[in-house]
N, C-alpha and C positions, 0 to 999 in steps of 0.2 A: 528508439524512435522518438521519445520525449527529448532526449539529449540533442538529437539531430534537429529537431524543431526549435529547441532553445537557442542553439548555435545559429541557426538561420535567423531568428528573431533579433539576437544580439548584433549579427552582421548587418541586418537591415537598418537597425538603429544607428550603428556607426556610419553607414552610407548617408543617412539623413544628416548627421552632424557635419560630415566632411563635404557634402554636396551642397546644392543650392537650396535645400529644404531644411536648413538648420533651425529655422523658426518653428517648423513642426516638431522637431526634437525638443525645443524649449517648452512648447505647449504640452508635449507629452510628459516632460519632467514635472511640470506644474500639476498635471493630472495625477501623476504617480505620488506626488507629495500629498495631494488632498485625498487620495484613495488608498493610502498606505495600509490602513487597518482593515480594510474590507476582507482579506484573506482570514482575519481572526474574527470576523463577524458573520460567518455563514457563507461568504463568498458571493458570487453572482452567477448562478447556473443558467444554462440556455438549454431548453429542451430541443431546440433546433440543432445545436452543435451535437448534443448527446445522441441525436437520432440520425447523424450523417450516414449515408450508405456505406462509406468507406469502413465504418466500424463493423458493419455485417462481414464484410470480407476479411477484416482483421481477425475477428472471432473465429471464422471459417477456415482461416489459414492453418491453425494449429491442429484441430479446432479447440475452442474454449467452451466449456460447459459449466453451468451453475447447478448444483445439486441441492435440493431442499429436503431436509430431514424432519423438520418440525415446523409448526406454524409459529409466526411472530406477531402477536397482538399489536396492532398499530397505536393502541391506547398507551403503550409504553415507549420509552426510549431505550436504545440498546447500544452496547459498545461491543463490536465485532473485532476479536482479535485475529488477525490474518497471519498465517504460517504456511510455508517459510517465505523469506524475502526473495530468493532467487537473484538473478542478475537483472531481469527486466521487470519483475512484479507483474507479469502479463495477465495473470488471473485476476488480480485486484483491479487492473485498469479495465480489462475487457468485460468484467462482470458488474462492476460498481460505477463506472464512469461513462458507460454507453448504455443506450436503451435498445431492446426492452428486456434483457434477462432478469434483472432485479425486480423491476417494476411488475413484471408478469407474475413472478412467483410470490413476491411479498407486497401485494397492493397496500397502499396506505402508508408505506414507509419511504422516507427519503434518504438515500445513502450519501454520506460525505466521507471521502477518502482523504485522510490526513497525510500530508507529505511535508518534507522538510521545508522550513520557512525560507531558506536561501533561494528556492526556485521562484519565490514571489518577488524577487528583487531583479528578475530578468525582464527587461523591457518588452512589451507586447506578449511575450510568452505567458506571463501572469494572467493576462486577460483570457488567453485560450484555455489554460489549465483550470481557471475558476469557472469558465463556461461549461467545462466537462463535469463539475461537481467536486473539484478538488479544493481543499482548504488547508491551512497551516496545521502543523502538528503541535503547536504551542499549547500550553495548558489553557491559556485564555481562549483559544479557538475550540478546543475540545469542550470546555465548560459552556461555551456559547451554544453549541450544537446540542448538548445534553440538558441544557436548561429549559428547553421548549416545554411549557406547562402542559400542552395538550397531547404530548407524546408524538409518536410518528416519525422520530428522527433516529438514524442509525450512523453512529461514528465507526468508521473502519480504520483500524490502526495496525500497520505492519510491525508487530511487536519486536521482532528481532532487529529492526532498523538497518542502517548501512552497514553496521559491523557484520551482520549475519550473511550479507552478500559474499563475504569472503569465504564462506563455507559452501557456497552454491556450486558443487561439483555434481555430476550425474550420479545418482544413487545415495547421496548425502542425506542423512536424516538428523543432523545436528541442528538444534534450535537455540539461539541465544535468548534465554527466557527466565533463568533462575534468579537473576538480579533485576529484571525488569518488572517492577511493582507499581510504577507510577499510574498505569492504566487501571490497576485495581483500586487504588486510592480514589481516582477519578470516578470510577463507577460507584463506589460507596457514597461519595459526597453527593452525587446526583441521583443515587437510587436507580442508576441504569442497569438493566439486565445484561449480563455478560454472555457472549455467544462465541465459543471457539470455532474457528474456520480453518481447514487445512486444505491446501491446494495441491493435489497430486499432479506431478509432472512439471511443477515449477523449476525444479533444479535440472531438468533434463534438456533445457532449450539451448544451453551453451556448454562448451567445454572450457575449463579454466586452467591456466598454468598452475602446476602443482605449488601449493603454498601451505604446507603443514606448519602447525603451531611451532614457533621456535626457529623457523627457517628465516634466512635474511630477508627473503621477499616478503613473508608475512610481517616481520618486524617493521619493515619500511611501510607497508601498507597500513598497519595499525597506527604507526605515528603520524602518517599523512591524514588518516581518518580523523584523529583527535584534533590535528590543526585545522583542517578544511571542514570537518563536520560531515563529509561524505566519503565513502570508500572508493577505491580504484582497483576493482578486480581486473585482472589481465585475461580476457576471455576471447574466444573465437568460435565460429560455428560454420555456416555454409556461405556460398556466394550466390549470385543471381542465377548463373547458368551451370554452376558445378557445386558439388557437395563436400569438397575437400577443405576449403578454407574460405572464410569470410566473416562478415559481422551480422548477417541475416540469421535469425534464430532458427534452429531445426524445427521441422514440422512434427512436433510431439504433442499429443493430446494433453490438454489440462483439464482436470475435473476438480472445480472448486466446491468442496463440501461444506455446507453450513450446518453447524450442529444445533443441538437443542439449547434453549436459553437457561441460564443460571440465574434464578430470582435473586435480586439484591435489594435489601431494605436500605433506604437513605440513611446516612450516618454522617453528619457534617464534620464530625471530629473523630475519625476512626483511630484506634490505637494501632501500635505496631503488630500486636498479637492478632487483631481482627483483620489486618490486611494480610498478614502471613497465612492466616487460615483460609481466606477467600482464594489467595493466590494458589495455595495447595489444592483446593477444590477445583480450581480452574485447570491446573495442570492435569489433574486426574481426569476431568471431563475431556481435555484435549486428547490425551492418550487413548481414552476409550474411543473417541470418534475415529481416531487413526486406525486402531486395532479392528474396529468393526467394518471399516470400508477398505483396508489395504488390499485384501485378496481381490477385490473388484478391479484394481488398477495395477496389477502386476507386481505388487511388493511381496517378496518372499515371506513365508509364514515366520521364519526365525528372525526377521529384522523388525526392530522397534525404534521409537523415537529416542533421541539422546538430548537430554536437557543439560545445558551448561550456562 
């Protein structure tokens, strides 16, 4: 959906340049230059956009549910690690970029979904995603959100990133997390409490062309991901009036379970050992969260998370 909107916005910008409204394109480029740092400075959210009626139907299509397991005190800042990436990241968008799911369950907290900086270079599209509460995934941006002295801010980071989308096959429980420790360091530097989040059903929305590790397709996808910064999974799902083929996601329920916070004491200069220790604790809590809830969402008892 976001890719479609981005393409539409870029196409509209090209029309402005080629048409009789080129001066509007020039004015927008000037605005883009002056406003370039905003995605790294908390963005520019709009409660009106976040409350559009269309998001209610978007959430009901799958449907998407947000599950609360513990209170999050709004006097603290939090860093929520979202898993898995999936193809669409529908659970992250539906729960953290639209109202009222998060607002009702966690009053006093303002969610910021961090996404790849490249999206904020897309004309007009950047204005839309910022209005929904999305900000850059850069270190500067995460630091800005977690530096709020009064607390009440929640950074949501999809830990596995674009690379993990290549594992987004139905039934897959493989998470790219073992080498992802930057979010741990950021939490320590700002004293932000860590919260594991697992979105059951996220990998069931699309079928992806088989791309096992070592295959020629996976090698090409990984090389392109390193060059462009984002992955290109080859996926399909259903159509508008038929269920055999198309790009519309399947209607599979998504249950995004927010775990209990891991208290983190601020440490401006954490050592490698301290980062590794907190990272290990985070993985332990993430696995515990998954094991406690998997039976509620159709995961067989013998299946567990795979960290790589």
